C-alpha positions as CSV (number, residue, x, y, z in Angstrom):
1,M,0.0,0.0,0.0
2,A,1.4,3.4,-1.0
3,K,2.3,5.7,1.9
4,N,-0.1,8.6,2.7
5,Y,2.3,11.5,2.9
6,Y,-0.6,13.9,3.6
7,E,-1.6,11.8,6.6
8,T,2.0,11.8,7.8
9,L,2.2,15.6,7.9
10,G,-1.4,15.9,9.1
11,V,-2.6,18.1,6.2
12,D,-5.4,18.0,3.7
13,K,-4.7,17.0,0.1
14,N,-5.7,20.5,-0.9
15,A,-3.3,22.1,1.5
16,S,-1.2,25.0,0.1
17,A,2.6,24.9,-0.1
18,D,2.8,27.2,3.0
19,E,0.5,25.0,5.0
20,I,2.5,21.9,4.1
21,K,5.8,23.7,5.0
22,S,4.3,24.9,8.3
23,A,3.0,21.5,9.2
24,Y,6.4,20.0,8.4
25,R,8.3,22.5,10.6
26,K,6.1,21.9,13.6
27,L,6.4,18.1,13.3
28,A,10.1,18.2,12.6
29,K,10.7,20.3,15.7
30,K,8.5,17.9,17.8
31,Y,10.3,14.7,16.7
32,H,13.8,16.0,16.1
33,P,16.4,13.6,17.5
34,D,18.1,16.3,19.5
35,L,14.8,16.9,21.4
36,N,14.2,13.2,21.8
37,P,17.5,11.5,22.7
38,N,17.5,7.7,22.6
39,N,14.0,7.6,21.3
40,E,13.8,5.2,18.4
41,E,10.2,5.8,17.8
42,A,10.7,9.6,17.5
43,A,13.7,9.0,15.2
44,A,11.6,6.8,12.9
45,K,8.8,9.4,12.9
46,F,11.3,12.2,12.1
47,K,12.5,10.1,9.1
48,E,8.9,9.6,7.9
49,I,8.2,13.4,8.2
50,N,11.3,14.3,6.1
51,E,10.4,11.7,3.5
52,A,6.9,13.1,3.3
53,Y,8.1,16.7,2.9
54,E,10.7,15.7,0.3
55,I,7.7,14.7,-1.9
56,L,5.0,17.2,-0.9
57,G,7.5,20.1,-0.7
58,D,8.5,19.6,-4.4
59,S,5.8,20.7,-6.9
60,Q,6.7,18.1,-9.6
61,K,7.1,15.2,-7.1
62,K,3.8,16.2,-5.5
63,A,2.0,16.3,-8.9
64,N,3.3,12.8,-9.7
65,Y,2.3,11.5,-6.2
66,D,-1.2,13.0,-6.5
67,Q,-1.8,11.4,-9.9
68,Y,0.0,8.1,-9.6
69,G,0.5,7.5,-5.9
70,S,4.3,7.7,-6.4
71,A,6.7,10.6,-7.0
72,D,9.0,8.5,-9.2
73,P,7.6,7.8,-12.8
74,K,9.4,4.4,-12.9
75,D,7.1,3.3,-10.0
76,F,4.0,3.8,-12.2
77,F,4.7,0.3,-13.8
78,G,4.4,-1.3,-10.3
79,G,1.1,0.4,-9.3
80,A,-0.9,-2.7,-10.2
81,G,1.6,-5.4,-9.4
82,A,1.4,-8.3,-7.0
83,G,-1.5,-8.2,-4.5
84,S,-3.4,-5.6,-6.5
85,S,-7.0,-6.3,-7.5
86,Q,-6.4,-4.3,-10.8
87,G,-3.3,-6.0,-12.1
88,G,-4.2,-9.7,-11.7
89,F,-0.5,-10.8,-11.3
90,S,-0.8,-12.2,-7.8
91,G,-0.8,-15.8,-8.9
92,F,2.9,-16.1,-10.1
93,G,4.4,-17.2,-6.8
94,N,7.8,-15.5,-6.3
95,F,7.4,-13.4,-9.4
96,G,6.9,-9.9,-8.3
97,G,4.8,-8.1,-10.9
98,F,5.6,-5.2,-13.2
99,D,8.5,-4.0,-11.2
100,D,10.3,-7.3,-11.6
101,I,9.4,-7.5,-15.3
102,F,10.7,-4.0,-15.9
103,N,14.0,-4.7,-13.9
104,M,14.4,-8.1,-15.6
105,F,14.2,-6.8,-19.1
106,S,16.4,-3.7,-18.4
107,S,19.1,-5.8,-16.9
108,G,18.8,-8.9,-19.1
109,F,19.3,-7.0,-22.3
110,G,22.2,-4.8,-21.4
111,G,20.3,-2.1,-19.6
112,G,21.6,-2.7,-16.1
113,T,22.1,-0.1,-13.4
114,G,25.9,0.1,-13.9
115,R,28.7,0.0,-11.4
116,S,27.9,1.0,-7.8
117,Q,31.2,2.9,-7.5
118,S,30.1,5.7,-5.2
119,S,27.2,6.8,-2.9
120,Q,26.3,9.9,-1.0
121,G,27.1,10.2,2.7
122,S,24.5,10.1,5.4
123,T,22.5,13.2,6.5
124,L,23.3,14.3,10.0
125,T,21.2,16.3,12.5
126,T,22.1,18.8,15.2
127,S,20.7,21.8,17.0
128,I,21.9,25.3,17.8
129,T,20.6,27.8,20.4
130,L,20.4,31.5,19.6
131,T,19.5,34.6,21.6
132,F,16.5,36.6,20.5
133,E,18.7,39.3,19.1
134,E,21.0,36.8,17.2
135,A,17.9,35.3,15.5
136,C,16.7,38.8,14.5
137,F,19.9,40.2,13.2
138,G,21.7,37.0,12.0
139,V,25.0,35.7,13.4
140,K,27.9,33.3,12.7
141,K,28.2,30.3,15.0
142,T,30.9,27.7,15.2
143,I,30.1,24.2,16.4
144,N,32.1,21.0,16.7
145,L,30.5,18.3,14.6
146,V,31.4,14.6,14.9
147,R,31.1,13.0,11.5
148,N,32.7,10.6,9.0
149,Q,35.4,12.6,7.2
150,T,37.4,11.6,4.1
151,C,40.6,9.9,5.3
152,S,43.6,12.2,4.6
153,K,46.0,9.2,4.5
154,C,44.4,7.5,1.5
155,N,42.3,10.4,0.1
156,G,39.2,8.3,0.6
157,T,40.4,5.3,-1.5
158,G,40.7,3.0,1.5
159,A,44.1,1.7,0.1
160,K,47.4,2.1,1.9
161,S,49.6,4.8,0.5
162,G,51.6,3.5,-2.4
163,S,49.7,0.3,-2.8
164,A,47.7,-0.6,-5.9
165,Y,44.5,-2.3,-6.6
166,Q,44.0,-5.6,-8.2
167,T,41.3,-6.6,-10.6
168,C,38.3,-8.4,-9.0
169,S,38.4,-12.1,-9.8
170,D,34.6,-12.5,-9.7
171,C,33.7,-9.9,-12.2
172,G,37.0,-9.5,-14.1
173,G,37.0,-5.8,-13.5
174,S,33.6,-5.0,-15.0
175,G,31.9,-4.4,-11.7
176,Q,29.0,-6.6,-12.8
177,V,28.3,-10.3,-12.8
178,R,25.8,-12.3,-14.9
179,Y,23.4,-14.9,-13.5
180,A,20.6,-17.0,-14.7
181,Q,17.0,-16.7,-13.4
182,D,14.0,-18.9,-14.1
183,T,10.9,-16.9,-15.0
184,I,7.5,-17.5,-16.5
185,F,9.1,-16.6,-19.9
186,G,11.8,-19.3,-19.4
187,R,15.4,-19.0,-18.3
188,M,16.8,-15.5,-18.6
189,V,20.3,-14.1,-18.0
190,N,20.5,-11.0,-15.7
191,V,23.3,-8.7,-14.9
192,G,23.8,-7.4,-11.4
193,T,26.4,-5.6,-9.2
194,C,29.3,-7.7,-8.1
195,Q,29.1,-8.3,-4.4
196,K,32.8,-9.0,-3.9
197,C,34.0,-5.5,-5.1
198,G,30.8,-3.6,-4.6
199,G,30.7,-2.7,-8.3
200,T,34.1,-1.0,-8.5
201,G,35.8,-3.8,-10.4
202,K,38.8,-3.5,-8.1
203,I,40.0,-5.1,-4.9
204,I,42.4,-3.3,-2.5
205,K,45.6,-5.1,-2.1
206,E,46.5,-3.5,1.3
207,K,44.0,-1.5,3.3
208,C,44.8,1.9,4.7
209,E,45.8,1.6,8.4
210,A,44.2,4.9,9.4
211,C,40.7,4.1,8.2
212,S,40.9,0.3,7.9
213,G,40.0,0.5,4.2
214,K,36.8,2.4,4.8
215,G,38.0,5.6,3.2
216,S,36.7,7.7,6.0
217,I,37.4,8.3,9.7
218,R,35.1,9.4,12.6
219,A,36.3,12.7,13.8
220,S,35.2,16.0,15.3
221,S,35.8,19.3,13.4
222,P,34.7,22.9,13.7
223,I,32.0,24.1,11.3
224,T,31.0,27.8,11.0
225,I,27.3,28.3,10.3
226,N,26.0,31.6,8.9
227,I,22.6,32.1,10.5
228,P,20.5,34.5,8.4
229,A,18.7,37.4,9.9
230,G,15.0,36.8,10.6
231,I,15.3,33.0,11.3
232,D,12.7,31.8,13.8
233,D,12.5,29.2,16.6
234,G,11.8,25.7,15.3
235,Q,13.1,26.3,11.8
236,I,15.5,23.8,10.2
237,M,18.5,24.8,8.2
238,T,19.9,22.4,5.6
239,L,23.6,22.7,4.9
240,H,24.5,20.7,1.8
241,G,27.7,18.8,1.9
242,Y,28.3,19.1,5.6
243,G,27.1,15.6,6.6
244,D,29.0,12.3,6.5
245,A,31.7,11.8,3.8
246,G,30.5,9.9,0.7
247,V,31.5,6.4,-0.1
248,R,34.1,5.7,-2.8
249,G,34.4,9.4,-3.8
250,G,30.6,10.1,-3.6
251,P,29.3,13.5,-2.4
252,S,29.0,14.2,1.3
253,G,25.6,14.1,2.9
254,D,23.7,17.1,4.3
255,L,23.5,18.6,7.8
256,Q,20.2,19.6,9.2
257,V,20.3,22.2,12.0
258,L,17.3,22.7,14.3
259,V,17.2,26.3,15.4
260,K,16.2,27.1,19.0
261,V,15.6,30.7,20.0
262,L,15.7,31.9,23.6
263,P,12.8,34.3,24.6
264,H,13.4,38.0,25.1
265,S,12.7,39.4,28.6
266,M,10.2,42.0,27.3
267,L,9.6,41.6,23.6
268,E,7.5,38.9,21.9
269,R,7.8,37.8,18.3
270,D,4.9,37.2,15.9
271,G,6.2,36.3,12.4
272,F,8.4,39.3,11.6
273,D,6.5,41.7,13.9
274,V,7.5,42.5,17.5
275,H,5.0,43.1,20.4
276,L,5.4,44.9,23.7
277,E,3.0,45.1,26.6
278,L,3.5,48.6,28.0
279,P,2.2,49.7,31.5
280,V,1.3,53.4,31.4
281,P,0.6,55.5,34.5
282,F,-3.0,56.8,34.4
283,A,-1.8,60.4,34.6
284,T,0.4,59.9,31.5
285,A,-2.5,58.2,29.7
286,I,-4.8,61.1,30.5
287,L,-2.4,64.0,29.9
288,G,-0.1,62.4,27.3
289,G,3.6,62.2,27.6
290,K,6.9,60.5,26.7
291,M,8.0,57.0,27.7
292,I,11.1,55.0,27.1
293,I,10.6,51.6,25.5
294,P,12.9,48.7,24.5
295,S,13.2,47.8,20.8
296,L,15.5,45.9,18.5
297,E,17.3,49.2,17.8
298,G,17.9,49.9,21.5
299,K,15.8,52.1,23.7
300,L,13.4,54.5,22.0
301,E,11.3,57.4,23.1
302,L,7.6,56.8,22.5
303,T,4.9,59.5,22.5
304,I,1.7,58.6,24.4
305,P,-1.2,60.6,23.1
306,A,-3.5,62.3,25.6
307,N,-6.6,60.3,26.6
308,T,-5.1,57.0,25.6
309,Q,-7.2,54.1,26.8
310,T,-6.2,50.6,28.0
311,G,-5.9,48.2,25.0
312,T,-4.8,50.9,22.6
313,I,-2.3,49.6,20.1
314,L,0.5,52.0,19.0
315,K,2.4,51.0,15.8
316,L,6.0,51.7,14.9
317,K,6.4,50.9,11.2
318,G,9.6,49.1,10.2
319,K,10.8,48.6,13.7
320,G,10.3,44.8,13.6
321,I,12.4,41.9,12.4
322,K,14.1,41.7,9.0
323,H,12.2,39.5,6.6
324,L,14.0,36.2,6.0
325,N,15.8,36.1,2.6
326,R,14.1,39.2,1.3
327,M,13.9,43.0,1.7
328,G,12.0,44.8,4.3
329,K,11.2,44.5,8.0
330,G,8.1,43.8,10.1
331,D,6.6,46.4,12.5
332,M,6.5,46.9,16.2
333,F,3.2,47.0,18.1
334,I,2.9,48.4,21.6
335,K,-0.2,47.5,23.6
336,V,-1.1,50.1,26.3
337,N,-2.2,48.9,29.7
338,V,-3.2,51.9,31.8
339,E,-2.2,51.4,35.4
340,L,-4.1,52.9,38.3
341,P,-2.1,53.8,41.4
342,T,-2.8,52.1,44.8
343,V,-4.1,54.9,47.0
344,N,-4.3,54.6,50.9
345,D,-3.8,58.2,52.0
346,K,-7.1,59.6,53.2
347,K,-6.4,63.2,52.0
348,L,-5.5,61.9,48.6
349,I,-8.6,59.8,48.5
350,S,-10.7,62.8,49.3
351,K,-9.1,64.8,46.5
352,I,-9.7,62.0,44.1
353,R,-13.3,61.8,45.1
354,A,-13.8,65.5,44.5
355,F,-12.0,65.2,41.2
356,A,-14.2,62.3,40.2
357,E,-17.4,64.4,40.9
358,E,-16.3,66.8,38.2
359,F,-16.9,64.1,35.5
360,Q,-20.3,63.0,34.2
361,Q,-21.3,59.6,32.8
362,K,-21.0,60.9,29.2
363,D,-17.3,61.5,29.8
364,Y,-16.8,57.7,30.0
365,S,-17.7,56.5,26.4
366,E,-17.2,52.8,27.0
367,Y,-19.0,52.9,30.4
368,Q,-21.9,54.8,28.6
369,K,-22.2,52.0,26.0
370,Y,-22.2,49.4,28.8
371,Q,-25.1,51.2,30.6
372,D,-27.1,51.5,27.4
373,K,-26.8,47.8,26.8
374,L,-27.7,47.0,30.4
375,K,-30.9,49.0,30.1
376,K,-32.0,46.8,27.2
377,L,-31.7,43.6,29.1
């Protein structure tokens, strides 16, 4: 049964690209190996999530998957193979259906997959913690990463310095071996990768002592990561070529970096906007005045208009966070919370009472609306 990648990411089939990306980021953060150490179930889930996003995050692969149930066109031949009620090929015992037919003819008549000389290294995962300001402005961070690195003694060949290779006796240097297979069409000759030399056609005479013939060694090395301005908590950066070294000269794998951002003591982030809850003394709210506030640009002087009410939102355009990978910045929003003083002095209470008598109900607009609604009940 084909995998349901939409179900894996928890999105509808009609979900937009942004919705798919958002769902992937949330799940990737939840099941990231660094946040779930020694949790095999979380690691497996993280792998499934990445596999799903690799398909649904690519428009062409997604289109193929939506139409055929697979992102790879070669898999379309196997859609009605063994066990399918549509294909009718379930009665051939060990014969596997269209996939086997396709592979058998391609290999049996000179269309094999070729030598398996190299392969890409594994993808690694790690995490990095940033301050609120570092995430907003961008920063360079150096981390020590333990990974498989190309052996400097043998340059990744696995052979001891100065030693040569000898031709593989099983395949005669071709990297492939021929074998016969009985099928419903009769006996057919197939071509496959030589198991003895791994498809290289060569056998190492004397293995490198440093890497024991593997071509790579496990070591720790510093890596400098350029964190772009505007990155947010939970996002994952993919650094191509910073994973494990490839096998037999293959390309290195990737490095996935989970970004964790520490909270600010006073500011809160919403996308690329910044929010601040500002307590304002009631006298300043009534009379108006100046107040000092924190911002990403340092301390700023903010003008409080006269008669500012609690809940009023003041906006400072362009004082937010730089948009990630594009021009412009978000805005800063300041929510006013008018604070009343705690009064215990009898003389002061008397003055406030006299002061309050100077006002009429119509001077309190919200209170007037409340009273009007109350009368209608």
